[in-house]
C-alpha atoms as one frame of an Amber mdcrd trajectory, in Angstrom:
protein
  46.203 -49.621 -22.222  44.665 -47.540 -19.498  41.450 -48.544 -18.411  38.534
 -47.053 -17.928  37.987 -45.386 -14.341  34.249 -47.370 -13.743  31.263 -45.248
 -13.862  29.341 -45.775 -11.129  26.258 -44.820  -8.655  27.274 -45.300  -5.382
  24.018 -46.262  -3.147  24.389 -47.101   0.803  20.985 -49.007   2.302  20.399
 -48.348   6.194  17.945 -51.278   6.595  18.404 -53.382  10.098  15.484 -55.987
   8.844  17.342 -58.491   6.443  13.755 -59.334   4.419  13.238 -55.695   3.701
  17.211 -55.264   2.729  16.825 -58.368   0.569  14.173 -56.863  -1.171  15.563
 -53.684  -2.164  18.481 -55.476  -3.399  16.621 -57.823  -5.269  14.660 -54.167
  -7.038  18.175 -52.780  -7.468  19.232 -55.701  -9.355  16.459 -55.280 -11.465
  17.098 -51.301 -12.590  20.764 -52.429 -12.546  21.149 -53.338 -16.645  19.126
 -50.485 -17.642  21.200 -47.744 -15.951  24.000 -48.784 -18.454  26.309 -47.678
 -18.874  26.187 -46.840 -15.245  26.843 -49.442 -12.179  25.541 -49.923  -8.753
  27.947 -49.887  -6.233  25.821 -50.509  -3.103  27.438 -50.899   0.636  24.518
 -51.857   3.361  24.293 -51.006   6.726  22.366 -52.577   9.387  23.491 -51.087
  13.168  23.597 -47.358  14.178  27.336 -48.282  15.144  28.017 -49.067  11.582
  26.781 -45.847  10.893  28.869 -43.968  13.246  32.498 -45.804  12.316  31.924
 -45.710   8.442  29.940 -42.785   7.956  29.645 -40.233  10.699  33.561 -40.435
  11.050  34.061 -40.003   7.260  31.655 -37.332   5.895  33.109 -37.131   2.818
  32.278 -40.358   1.352  30.687 -39.952  -1.688  26.748 -41.532  -1.656  24.502
 -40.482  -4.923  21.776 -42.044  -2.877  20.709 -42.892   0.177  18.004 -45.764
   1.133  16.715 -45.205   4.783  15.082 -47.873   7.241  12.016 -44.930   7.382
  11.452 -46.156  11.618  16.104 -45.122  11.721  15.968 -42.389  14.053
């Protein structure tokens, strides 16, 4: 029996304040049960260097939603 590929919403969170990030993750955990049969696949990055190395160097990264710190430059 082959297993079906999981249905995912890929979410990228760019936030350097861990208190804010925990509130965002808490909100996502409350809405995830309502998204069935989809699950959330969340990536949290907190530094510009991480964005440069993991995102800018791989522009084909598949994210459905990007949540960005409004003070990010």
